[in-house]
N, C-alpha and C positions, 0 to 999 in steps of 0.2 A: 519638823524647819528650826533651825539657827536663830536665836534674836537679832534681829538687823542691830548691826552694828553702824554700818557703812551704806550711804546710796551715795548713786552715781546719777548726773543727769544731762544731758545733750542741752545746753544750753545757748539759745541765738543772743549774737552781739546787736543790738541797733547802731544807726548811724550818729543817734544824740549818744554824748558821754554819757557814760555809766547807767545806759538804759539797755537794758537786759530782760531775757525772760527764756521759760523753758517752753523747749521746742516739743510738738504735740503731733502724731500723726491720727490718719484717722482711722475707723475699725468699724466699718458698717455706715451705718447714722451715727455713732457716737466719735469722741475727740479721747484719744489715750496719753496723756503725757510721755515723753519718752526719756523715765526713770526709772533706775532697777538698784538692787540690793545685790549685783556680783557683777564682776567684769566681765566673764563671759556672755550674761545678757546682751552686755550695751556691746560688745562686738559684734554680736549678730544683727545690732539696731544700725550700726555704723553705715554700711552702706545706704540705707534711707535717710541718713544723715547728710551724708554728701551730696545725696539727689537734691534733698531740700536746700542747699546752701549753696549747691549750683543754679538752683531754680529760683531761686530769692534772692542772691548775690549777698545774701549773710554772711560772716565769720558763724562758725558753732562751734565751741569750745565742750570737751567732756569734762566736767567736773568731778571731784570727789569730794562728800562732807562727809564728816568723821565723828564730829561730836552730837551726840544724842543727850538732848532731854528731853524726858518726857513733859507736856505742857495739861494734858488732862485723859484722862481717862474715862472712855463712854461706854457705859454698862447696860 
């Protein structure tokens, strides 16, 4: 696998100004954030993001984060 330099995330925009959060999906009994390192993966999640937006009435943005800063290495 190549080094991850870019992260994509579906972000829900709440009604309050500047209030947003990462959209998550239920996988079994766990919640998984809708993030990925490649656009192809995010396109595969787009139908679910559309469904969540319709059901919740929230706007959902697909955001791209490109600046990487390693904060800590855990070994």
